[in-house]
BAVEXMI-858274 format. One record per residue (C-alpha): residue number from 1; x, y, z; residue in one letter. Coordinates in steps of 0.001 Angstrom, whole numbers. Layout:
BEGIN
<atom><i>NUM</i><px>X</px><py>Y</py><pz>Z</pz><aa>A</aa></atom>
...
END
This chain:
BEGIN
<atom><i>1</i><px>27644</px><py>17572</py><pz>5680</pz><aa>M</aa></atom>
<atom><i>2</i><px>24521</px><py>18858</py><pz>6565</pz><aa>K</aa></atom>
<atom><i>3</i><px>21041</px><py>17739</py><pz>5687</pz><aa>Y</aa></atom>
<atom><i>4</i><px>20090</px><py>20745</py><pz>3886</pz><aa>S</aa></atom>
<atom><i>5</i><px>23422</px><py>20481</py><pz>1978</pz><aa>Q</aa></atom>
<atom><i>6</i><px>22456</px><py>17463</py><pz>979</pz><aa>L</aa></atom>
<atom><i>7</i><px>19122</px><py>18351</py><pz>-950</pz><aa>L</aa></atom>
<atom><i>8</i><px>21337</px><py>21129</py><pz>-2406</pz><aa>V</aa></atom>
<atom><i>9</i><px>23161</px><py>17911</py><pz>-3793</pz><aa>V</aa></atom>
<atom><i>10</i><px>19890</px><py>15900</py><pz>-4900</pz><aa>A</aa></atom>
<atom><i>11</i><px>18779</px><py>18819</py><pz>-6791</pz><aa>G</aa></atom>
<atom><i>12</i><px>22086</px><py>18718</py><pz>-8956</pz><aa>S</aa></atom>
<atom><i>13</i><px>22774</px><py>15856</py><pz>-11019</pz><aa>D</aa></atom>
<atom><i>14</i><px>26766</px><py>17058</py><pz>-11478</pz><aa>A</aa></atom>
<atom><i>15</i><px>26897</px><py>17453</py><pz>-7577</pz><aa>L</aa></atom>
<atom><i>16</i><px>25324</px><py>14055</py><pz>-6471</pz><aa>L</aa></atom>
<atom><i>17</i><px>27771</px><py>12597</py><pz>-9284</pz><aa>R</aa></atom>
<atom><i>18</i><px>31067</px><py>13729</py><pz>-7735</pz><aa>K</aa></atom>
<atom><i>19</i><px>28873</px><py>13283</py><pz>-3726</pz><aa>H</aa></atom>
<atom><i>20</i><px>28333</px><py>9746</py><pz>-4869</pz><aa>L</aa></atom>
<atom><i>21</i><px>32045</px><py>8947</py><pz>-6005</pz><aa>V</aa></atom>
<atom><i>22</i><px>33016</px><py>10116</py><pz>-2944</pz><aa>A</aa></atom>
<atom><i>23</i><px>30661</px><py>8176</py><pz>-435</pz><aa>I</aa></atom>
<atom><i>24</i><px>31104</px><py>5022</py><pz>-2697</pz><aa>E</aa></atom>
<atom><i>25</i><px>35018</px><py>5648</py><pz>-2395</pz><aa>R</aa></atom>
<atom><i>26</i><px>35058</px><py>5733</py><pz>1289</pz><aa>E</aa></atom>
<atom><i>27</i><px>32551</px><py>2409</py><pz>1490</pz><aa>F</aa></atom>
<atom><i>28</i><px>35047</px><py>511</py><pz>-577</pz><aa>D</aa></atom>
<atom><i>29</i><px>37974</px><py>1376</py><pz>1865</pz><aa>M</aa></atom>
<atom><i>30</i><px>35275</px><py>714</py><pz>5094</pz><aa>C</aa></atom>
<atom><i>31</i><px>33794</px><py>-2416</py><pz>3372</pz><aa>N</aa></atom>
<atom><i>32</i><px>37311</px><py>-3311</py><pz>2837</pz><aa>A</aa></atom>
<atom><i>33</i><px>38460</px><py>-3333</py><pz>6658</pz><aa>K</aa></atom>
<atom><i>34</i><px>35836</px><py>-5300</py><pz>7558</pz><aa>A</aa></atom>
<atom><i>35</i><px>36397</px><py>-8122</py><pz>4969</pz><aa>K</aa></atom>
<atom><i>36</i><px>40121</px><py>-7732</py><pz>6299</pz><aa>V</aa></atom>
<atom><i>37</i><px>39027</px><py>-8314</py><pz>9701</pz><aa>N</aa></atom>
<atom><i>38</i><px>36985</px><py>-11416</py><pz>8495</pz><aa>H</aa></atom>
<atom><i>39</i><px>33547</px><py>-9590</py><pz>9830</pz><aa>D</aa></atom>
<atom><i>40</i><px>30650</px><py>-11449</py><pz>7927</pz><aa>D</aa></atom>
<atom><i>41</i><px>27994</px><py>-9528</py><pz>10373</pz><aa>S</aa></atom>
<atom><i>42</i><px>29327</px><py>-5824</py><pz>9880</pz><aa>L</aa></atom>
<atom><i>43</i><px>29198</px><py>-6586</py><pz>6244</pz><aa>H</aa></atom>
<atom><i>44</i><px>25237</px><py>-7945</py><pz>6357</pz><aa>R</aa></atom>
<atom><i>45</i><px>24597</px><py>-5221</py><pz>9219</pz><aa>K</aa></atom>
<atom><i>46</i><px>25628</px><py>-2481</py><pz>7554</pz><aa>H</aa></atom>
<atom><i>47</i><px>27613</px><py>-2777</py><pz>4037</pz><aa>A</aa></atom>
<atom><i>48</i><px>24681</px><py>-4315</py><pz>2398</pz><aa>M</aa></atom>
<atom><i>49</i><px>22144</px><py>-1613</py><pz>3335</pz><aa>P</aa></atom>
<atom><i>50</i><px>24487</px><py>737</py><pz>2236</pz><aa>I</aa></atom>
<atom><i>51</i><px>25273</px><py>-766</py><pz>-993</pz><aa>A</aa></atom>
<atom><i>52</i><px>20990</px><py>-886</py><pz>-1628</pz><aa>A</aa></atom>
<atom><i>53</i><px>20921</px><py>2706</py><pz>-699</pz><aa>M</aa></atom>
<atom><i>54</i><px>23566</px><py>3509</py><pz>-2944</pz><aa>L</aa></atom>
<atom><i>55</i><px>22104</px><py>1221</py><pz>-5543</pz><aa>K</aa></atom>
<atom><i>56</i><px>18488</px><py>3339</py><pz>-5268</pz><aa>D</aa></atom>
<atom><i>57</i><px>20135</px><py>6475</py><pz>-5506</pz><aa>I</aa></atom>
<atom><i>58</i><px>21848</px><py>5701</py><pz>-8656</pz><aa>H</aa></atom>
<atom><i>59</i><px>18327</px><py>4596</py><pz>-10004</pz><aa>V</aa></atom>
<atom><i>60</i><px>16614</px><py>7592</py><pz>-8397</pz><aa>H</aa></atom>
<atom><i>61</i><px>19488</px><py>9608</py><pz>-10480</pz><aa>R</aa></atom>
<atom><i>62</i><px>19069</px><py>8076</py><pz>-13438</pz><aa>K</aa></atom>
<atom><i>63</i><px>15465</px><py>8649</py><pz>-13749</pz><aa>M</aa></atom>
<atom><i>64</i><px>15844</px><py>12213</py><pz>-13451</pz><aa>I</aa></atom>
<atom><i>65</i><px>18063</px><py>12453</py><pz>-16180</pz><aa>V</aa></atom>
<atom><i>66</i><px>15618</px><py>10273</py><pz>-18553</pz><aa>R</aa></atom>
<atom><i>67</i><px>12952</px><py>12970</py><pz>-17364</pz><aa>T</aa></atom>
<atom><i>68</i><px>14490</px><py>15870</py><pz>-18041</pz><aa>V</aa></atom>
<atom><i>69</i><px>15719</px><py>14031</py><pz>-21750</pz><aa>Q</aa></atom>
<atom><i>70</i><px>12510</px><py>13321</py><pz>-22373</pz><aa>V</aa></atom>
<atom><i>71</i><px>11133</px><py>16928</py><pz>-21398</pz><aa>Q</aa></atom>
<atom><i>72</i><px>13521</px><py>18652</py><pz>-23781</pz><aa>H</aa></atom>
<atom><i>73</i><px>12655</px><py>16120</py><pz>-26720</pz><aa>C</aa></atom>
<atom><i>74</i><px>9487</px><py>17124</py><pz>-26468</pz><aa>Q</aa></atom>
<atom><i>75</i><px>10523</px><py>21011</py><pz>-26494</pz><aa>I</aa></atom>
<atom><i>76</i><px>12728</px><py>20095</py><pz>-29875</pz><aa>N</aa></atom>
<atom><i>77</i><px>10399</px><py>18604</py><pz>-31387</pz><aa>K</aa></atom>
<atom><i>78</i><px>8165</px><py>21579</py><pz>-30857</pz><aa>Y</aa></atom>
<atom><i>79</i><px>10737</px><py>23854</py><pz>-31790</pz><aa>R</aa></atom>
<atom><i>80</i><px>11097</px><py>21766</py><pz>-35098</pz><aa>K</aa></atom>
<atom><i>81</i><px>7462</px><py>22034</py><pz>-36122</pz><aa>S</aa></atom>
<atom><i>82</i><px>7607</px><py>25961</py><pz>-35484</pz><aa>I</aa></atom>
<atom><i>83</i><px>10384</px><py>26361</py><pz>-37722</pz><aa>R</aa></atom>
<atom><i>84</i><px>9233</px><py>23787</py><pz>-40539</pz><aa>D</aa></atom>
<atom><i>85</i><px>5721</px><py>25730</py><pz>-40207</pz><aa>G</aa></atom>
<atom><i>86</i><px>7813</px><py>29168</py><pz>-40516</pz><aa>R</aa></atom>
<atom><i>87</i><px>9524</px><py>27997</py><pz>-43855</pz><aa>R</aa></atom>
<atom><i>88</i><px>6258</px><py>26791</py><pz>-45538</pz><aa>I</aa></atom>
<atom><i>89</i><px>4743</px><py>29745</py><pz>-44762</pz><aa>V</aa></atom>
<atom><i>90</i><px>7780</px><py>31803</py><pz>-46512</pz><aa>K</aa></atom>
<atom><i>91</i><px>8262</px><py>29868</py><pz>-49715</pz><aa>R</aa></atom>
<atom><i>92</i><px>4482</px><py>29436</py><pz>-50175</pz><aa>G</aa></atom>
<atom><i>93</i><px>2168</px><py>32306</py><pz>-52176</pz><aa>T</aa></atom>
<atom><i>94</i><px>1495</px><py>35320</py><pz>-49755</pz><aa>P</aa></atom>
<atom><i>95</i><px>-1971</px><py>33943</py><pz>-48433</pz><aa>A</aa></atom>
<atom><i>96</i><px>-2704</px><py>36070</py><pz>-45231</pz><aa>S</aa></atom>
<atom><i>97</i><px>-5155</px><py>33807</py><pz>-43706</pz><aa>M</aa></atom>
<atom><i>98</i><px>-2647</px><py>30973</py><pz>-43981</pz><aa>E</aa></atom>
<atom><i>99</i><px>102</px><py>33424</py><pz>-42268</pz><aa>A</aa></atom>
<atom><i>100</i><px>-2270</px><py>34149</py><pz>-39398</pz><aa>L</aa></atom>
<atom><i>101</i><px>-3166</px><py>30710</py><pz>-39058</pz><aa>T</aa></atom>
<atom><i>102</i><px>556</px><py>29570</py><pz>-38638</pz><aa>M</aa></atom>
<atom><i>103</i><px>1280</px><py>32529</py><pz>-36537</pz><aa>E</aa></atom>
<atom><i>104</i><px>-1236</px><py>31657</py><pz>-34061</pz><aa>T</aa></atom>
<atom><i>105</i><px>-45</px><py>28093</py><pz>-34169</pz><aa>M</aa></atom>
<atom><i>106</i><px>3623</px><py>29265</py><pz>-33183</pz><aa>V</aa></atom>
<atom><i>107</i><px>2138</px><py>31232</py><pz>-30530</pz><aa>Q</aa></atom>
<atom><i>108</i><px>433</px><py>28132</py><pz>-28878</pz><aa>M</aa></atom>
<atom><i>109</i><px>3205</px><py>26547</py><pz>-29357</pz><aa>T</aa></atom>
<atom><i>110</i><px>5453</px><py>28597</py><pz>-27775</pz><aa>L</aa></atom>
<atom><i>111</i><px>3204</px><py>28399</py><pz>-24827</pz><aa>R</aa></atom>
<atom><i>112</i><px>3226</px><py>24696</py><pz>-24803</pz><aa>V</aa></atom>
<atom><i>113</i><px>6855</px><py>24795</py><pz>-25008</pz><aa>I</aa></atom>
<atom><i>114</i><px>6934</px><py>27643</py><pz>-21690</pz><aa>Q</aa></atom>
<atom><i>115</i><px>4737</px><py>24959</py><pz>-19990</pz><aa>D</aa></atom>
<atom><i>116</i><px>7325</px><py>21883</py><pz>-20131</pz><aa>I</aa></atom>
<atom><i>117</i><px>9480</px><py>24144</py><pz>-19152</pz><aa>K</aa></atom>
<atom><i>118</i><px>7835</px><py>24845</py><pz>-16304</pz><aa>D</aa></atom>
<atom><i>119</i><px>6917</px><py>21659</py><pz>-15625</pz><aa>L</aa></atom>
<atom><i>120</i><px>9888</px><py>19710</py><pz>-15176</pz><aa>I</aa></atom>
<atom><i>121</i><px>11094</px><py>20774</py><pz>-11904</pz><aa>P</aa></atom>
<atom><i>122</i><px>7155</px><py>19571</py><pz>-10601</pz><aa>E</aa></atom>
<atom><i>123</i><px>8429</px><py>16498</py><pz>-12195</pz><aa>L</aa></atom>
<atom><i>124</i><px>11316</px><py>15569</py><pz>-10844</pz><aa>I</aa></atom>
<atom><i>125</i><px>10772</px><py>16893</py><pz>-7350</pz><aa>Q</aa></atom>
<atom><i>126</i><px>9832</px><py>13678</py><pz>-5841</pz><aa>P</aa></atom>
<atom><i>127</i><px>12525</px><py>12128</py><pz>-7154</pz><aa>L</aa></atom>
<atom><i>128</i><px>14730</px><py>14941</py><pz>-5440</pz><aa>I</aa></atom>
<atom><i>129</i><px>12705</px><py>13971</py><pz>-2241</pz><aa>K</aa></atom>
<atom><i>130</i><px>13913</px><py>10514</py><pz>-2575</pz><aa>R</aa></atom>
<atom><i>131</i><px>16775</px><py>11276</py><pz>-3154</pz><aa>I</aa></atom>
<atom><i>132</i><px>17541</px><py>13682</py><pz>-402</pz><aa>H</aa></atom>
<atom><i>133</i><px>15831</px><py>10795</py><pz>2388</pz><aa>A</aa></atom>
<atom><i>134</i><px>18636</px><py>8186</py><pz>734</pz><aa>N</aa></atom>
<atom><i>135</i><px>21276</px><py>10319</py><pz>1328</pz><aa>L</aa></atom>
<atom><i>136</i><px>20512</px><py>11624</py><pz>4539</pz><aa>C</aa></atom>
<atom><i>137</i><px>19940</px><py>7821</py><pz>5856</pz><aa>K</aa></atom>
<atom><i>138</i><px>23130</px><py>6861</py><pz>3555</pz><aa>L</aa></atom>
<atom><i>139</i><px>25404</px><py>9570</py><pz>5588</pz><aa>Q</aa></atom>
<atom><i>140</i><px>24064</px><py>8514</py><pz>9075</pz><aa>D</aa></atom>
<atom><i>141</i><px>24710</px><py>4893</py><pz>8370</pz><aa>R</aa></atom>
<atom><i>142</i><px>28166</px><py>5663</py><pz>6486</pz><aa>M</aa></atom>
<atom><i>143</i><px>29254</px><py>7639</py><pz>9695</pz><aa>L</aa></atom>
<atom><i>144</i><px>27940</px><py>4209</py><pz>12527</pz><aa>L</aa></atom>
<atom><i>145</i><px>29631</px><py>2067</py><pz>9192</pz><aa>F</aa></atom>
<atom><i>146</i><px>33284</px><py>4017</py><pz>9556</pz><aa>S</aa></atom>
<atom><i>147</i><px>32953</px><py>4553</py><pz>13040</pz><aa>K</aa></atom>
<atom><i>148</i><px>32689</px><py>1110</py><pz>14222</pz><aa>L</aa></atom>
<atom><i>149</i><px>35707</px><py>-506</py><pz>16467</pz><aa>P</aa></atom>
<atom><i>150</i><px>36371</px><py>-3612</py><pz>14912</pz><aa>S</aa></atom>
<atom><i>151</i><px>37128</px><py>-1087</py><pz>11845</pz><aa>L</aa></atom>
<atom><i>152</i><px>39229</px><py>1020</py><pz>13409</pz><aa>T</aa></atom>
<atom><i>153</i><px>41527</px><py>-1583</py><pz>15114</pz><aa>Q</aa></atom>
<atom><i>154</i><px>42621</px><py>-4389</py><pz>13335</pz><aa>A</aa></atom>
<atom><i>155</i><px>43463</px><py>-7453</py><pz>15135</pz><aa>P</aa></atom>
<atom><i>156</i><px>46455</px><py>-8839</py><pz>14487</pz><aa>P</aa></atom>
<atom><i>157</i><px>47682</px><py>-11152</py><pz>11773</pz><aa>L</aa></atom>
<atom><i>158</i><px>49765</px><py>-13864</py><pz>13565</pz><aa>H</aa></atom>
<atom><i>159</i><px>49410</px><py>-14257</py><pz>17552</pz><aa>A</aa></atom>
<atom><i>160</i><px>52893</px><py>-13907</py><pz>19427</pz><aa>P</aa></atom>
<atom><i>161</i><px>54656</px><py>-17621</py><pz>19753</pz><aa>L</aa></atom>
END
């Protein structure tokens, strides 16, 4: 996969999850071959860093998801305060100053909600860049790990008599 495509994958949670599942499946197959060949040096040199990168990508993905969840929680709280405020004004006595104040507060709250929505990409962009960098490194390491000669040519289990 091209590095530019990996940036798109890093920016989408669903694509990232699918890509990680495919990578982990391929990694498990290569790692199993290395274990069958009893090659501990391959495991230490290649498999352990790949596993660390996968873990790091998962952690950053969870951080992105949690950041978006927190922002949406804040948006929902502001929307609830708007609904509650409008309900109070409608049920109360028709005081023009109170209604005007409430409408001003609603407009200010709507601006805050829009600011939060606009801020989400800026908050997650550094994490997306880290995920993209790790995906690029991971792709290079997985390519190297899968192309190792000891994995492609398994030695015979029993020597001929």
